[in-house]
Backbone bond lengths (Angstrom), bond angles and torsions (degrees), N, CA, C in turn:
res aa  C-N    CA-C-N  psi(-1)  N-CA   C-N-CA  omega(-1)  CA-C   N-CA-C  phi
1 X - - - 1.440 - - 1.527 108.56 -
2 X 1.307 119.80 135.18 1.454 122.20 -179.73 1.533 108.60 -91.83
3 X 1.322 112.61 152.13 1.457 116.42 178.48 1.510 110.89 -80.23
4 X 1.296 116.03 145.18 1.502 122.09 178.61 1.499 107.98 -67.68
5 X 1.347 116.72 142.67 1.462 120.53 178.70 1.544 108.44 -66.40
6 X 1.354 116.34 147.22 1.447 121.36 -177.31 1.516 109.07 -102.87
7 X 1.320 114.87 145.24 1.434 121.10 168.40 1.515 104.53 -82.68
8 X 1.302 118.42 128.30 1.470 119.37 -170.84 1.542 113.74 -55.34
9 X 1.326 119.70 -50.11 1.450 121.96 177.29 1.517 108.62 -136.20
10 X 1.320 116.61 111.22 1.492 121.66 -176.64 1.498 113.17 -54.33
11 X 1.341 118.94 -37.02 1.431 122.35 -175.14 1.538 110.15 -72.87
12 X 1.352 119.33 -12.99 1.447 120.85 177.72 1.503 112.16 -73.99
13 X 1.311 117.70 -17.45 1.441 123.18 -179.85 1.509 110.31 -94.77
14 X 1.357 116.01 151.88 1.469 121.27 178.98 1.479 109.31 -115.84
15 X 1.371 116.62 160.45 1.415 122.23 177.23 1.537 115.44 95.24
16 X 1.312 116.65 16.79 1.516 121.27 -178.39 1.511 105.63 -68.04
17 X 1.350 116.45 143.74 1.451 122.95 169.76 1.483 109.03 -139.09
18 X 1.323 116.94 150.80 1.459 123.65 -179.79 1.487 109.18 -75.47
19 X 1.354 117.29 139.42 1.422 123.21 175.48 1.527 110.06 -59.47
20 X 1.342 114.92 142.09 1.452 118.87 176.62 1.497 113.72 -67.13
21 X 1.339 116.91 -15.00 1.479 122.55 176.72 1.516 113.15 -82.28
22 X 1.370 118.21 -10.22 1.452 120.27 -178.34 1.552 107.22 -76.41
23 X 1.325 114.34 147.76 1.485 121.49 176.78 1.498 111.44 -61.75
24 X 1.325 115.23 154.58 1.446 119.38 -178.77 1.512 114.32 -88.38
25 X 1.296 118.69 -40.07 1.486 122.74 -178.25 1.472 109.63 -122.15
26 X 1.382 113.58 175.11 1.467 120.24 -176.94 1.529 111.97 -60.66
27 X 1.350 114.89 -32.79 1.497 117.46 -179.48 1.538 111.83 -76.07
28 X 1.314 116.54 -8.60 1.494 121.93 179.94 1.499 112.38 -112.78
29 X 1.312 116.13 11.73 1.461 121.13 -179.74 1.503 111.82 81.17
30 X 1.339 117.38 31.35 1.449 122.56 -179.79 1.509 116.48 -61.03
31 X 1.342 114.27 -19.56 1.494 117.74 176.76 1.516 112.39 -83.19
32 X 1.318 118.68 -8.08 1.459 124.27 -178.78 1.482 109.51 -107.39
33 X 1.305 117.75 80.97 1.465 123.81 -173.04 1.492 111.80 -116.86
34 X 1.293 115.63 140.17 1.431 124.80 169.98 1.549 107.23 -99.44
35 X 1.282 117.87 130.22 1.467 122.34 177.03 1.538 109.76 -114.38
36 X 1.351 114.51 146.44 1.438 119.61 178.81 1.526 109.79 -137.82
37 X 1.332 115.93 166.29 1.457 122.76 171.26 1.520 106.69 -121.48
38 X 1.343 112.87 123.15 1.501 118.72 -176.06 1.532 110.96 -80.12
39 X 1.295 119.60 -20.74 1.458 122.03 -165.20 1.559 113.68 -109.88
40 X 1.283 119.14 12.06 1.461 121.47 -178.39 1.530 107.89 -72.58
41 X 1.349 117.72 134.58 1.483 120.97 -174.66 1.490 115.40 -68.88
42 X 1.380 119.12 -18.50 1.445 121.23 -171.89 1.512 112.01 -108.40
43 X 1.323 119.49 4.05 1.462 121.91 179.99 1.498 113.17 147.89
44 X 1.311 117.14 -151.68 1.481 120.49 177.71 1.555 108.36 -119.55
45 X 1.388 113.69 106.84 1.453 116.02 175.07 1.560 109.24 -71.14
46 X 1.325 114.83 140.42 1.457 119.65 -179.80 1.511 106.96 -133.78
47 X 1.399 116.22 135.08 1.450 120.42 -179.98 1.532 109.80 -143.18
48 X 1.307 114.87 163.91 1.469 123.53 175.80 1.539 104.65 -88.61
49 X 1.312 118.62 126.49 1.438 118.89 -175.92 1.510 111.70 -70.43
50 X 1.336 121.29 -16.57 1.440 124.93 178.19 1.495 110.27 -70.37
51 X 1.351 116.80 -23.75 1.496 119.44 -175.05 1.529 107.93 -132.53
52 X 1.331 117.92 69.56 1.513 121.85 -173.64 1.489 111.61 -67.09
53 X 1.327 120.01 -21.39 1.484 120.52 -177.61 1.543 110.41 -91.81
54 X 1.282 118.37 -3.86 1.466 122.15 178.71 1.507 110.01 -79.63
55 X 1.334 118.80 161.83 1.454 121.99 174.53 1.534 110.83 -57.16
56 X 1.277 115.03 144.73 1.450 123.99 172.92 1.512 111.39 -105.05
57 X 1.308 118.86 161.25 1.421 122.43 172.84 1.509 109.83 -93.75
58 X 1.320 116.36 141.27 1.458 122.19 177.34 1.531 107.44 -109.93
59 X 1.350 118.34 102.71 1.466 121.25 -177.25 1.499 111.51 -97.30
60 X 1.353 115.96 146.15 1.434 117.91 173.19 1.506 110.08 -61.64
61 X 1.291 117.98 142.76 1.486 122.61 -176.79 1.568 111.47 -54.22
62 X 1.320 116.63 -39.99 1.457 120.37 -179.64 1.567 112.34 -64.42
63 X 1.387 116.64 -35.55 1.412 119.93 178.45 1.497 111.30 -70.30
64 X 1.384 117.06 -36.88 1.427 120.17 179.08 1.491 109.72 -66.03
65 X 1.359 118.05 -45.79 1.457 122.90 178.78 1.538 111.43 -57.11
66 X 1.308 114.78 -42.44 1.484 117.26 179.97 1.560 112.66 -64.24
67 X 1.361 113.12 -42.14 1.465 120.71 177.72 1.570 111.72 -60.01
68 X 1.289 116.44 -46.74 1.485 121.46 -179.97 1.559 107.96 -68.77
69 X 1.253 117.40 -41.08 1.449 119.98 178.19 1.555 112.09 -59.93
70 X 1.310 116.45 -41.50 1.492 120.57 174.83 1.476 112.11 -61.37
71 X 1.307 116.77 -42.74 1.491 120.35 178.67 1.520 111.23 -63.00
72 X 1.309 118.36 -40.02 1.439 122.35 179.80 1.479 112.93 -68.54
73 X 1.344 115.50 -38.22 1.518 119.03 179.45 1.508 112.62 -72.28
74 X 1.333 117.46 -38.12 1.496 122.02 -173.66 1.503 111.31 -134.51
75 X 1.354 118.88 64.29 1.474 118.84 -176.77 1.495 114.37 -62.34
76 X 1.319 118.70 -38.68 1.499 119.07 -178.97 1.545 111.55 -73.05
77 X 1.295 118.00 -33.95 1.445 120.69 179.26 1.542 111.64 -67.70
78 X 1.322 115.87 -43.68 1.430 119.66 -178.75 1.495 112.59 -72.01
79 X 1.298 117.36 -31.18 1.516 121.03 176.80 1.507 111.53 -68.25
80 X 1.322 116.18 -30.24 1.504 119.43 -175.97 1.498 110.94 -76.45
81 X 1.349 120.99 -13.50 1.487 122.38 -176.66 1.456 112.28 -84.37
């Protein structure tokens, strides 16, 4: 398996949004958020909101869609892993 290309500095990109699967408040894991950019021309950048200046992963759009689809089909199973 090859490693996904990295965006050099996640904070250099604009348009980040928190995943709809992230918790809303501190009691729901609101500090543990995944952020993505929907409009990047080369794929879907993904980063941890706790470390916005760290490198982000740049995933192919098809891989991101497959990942989100798996979460929607089996939310309890994927949460248990």
